[in-house]
C-alpha positions, 0 to 999 in steps of 0.5 A: 319292269315287265309283267305277264297277264293272261289274255282274258284279263288284258281283253277285259281291261281293253273292253272297259277302256273301249266302253269308257271312250265310247261313253257307254259307261261312266268313269266311276263304272270303269273304275269299279270294274277295273278295281274288281278285276285288279282285286281278283288278279291279286287274290287268285293269280298272286295269292295276295290279300292286298291290292292296288288302286286301279285307274288312279289318274281317272280317280284324281280327275273325277273325285271331288277331293282328289286334287288336294295333293300337290301333283293334282293341283299342278295339273288341274287344267287336265281335269275332265271337261265341265258339263256346260257354261251357265 
């Protein structure tokens, strides 16, 4: 499936990714920004009241109960690194 998105949206998401990779923002901040953008796209571009969840893969890695489904349990070794060894 191919979809066109205006360049402004693409650049905004790209910049969020850059900021997250540089560790300028947290995963939760990146999720919040992209969710807000996705909600705007659905509301104003698609004229829909529904939306999708943005960055589902990142939510699964960072939310405490996100690993309850089978797929997440099988991929538990790809979670974000632990803070420190105590």
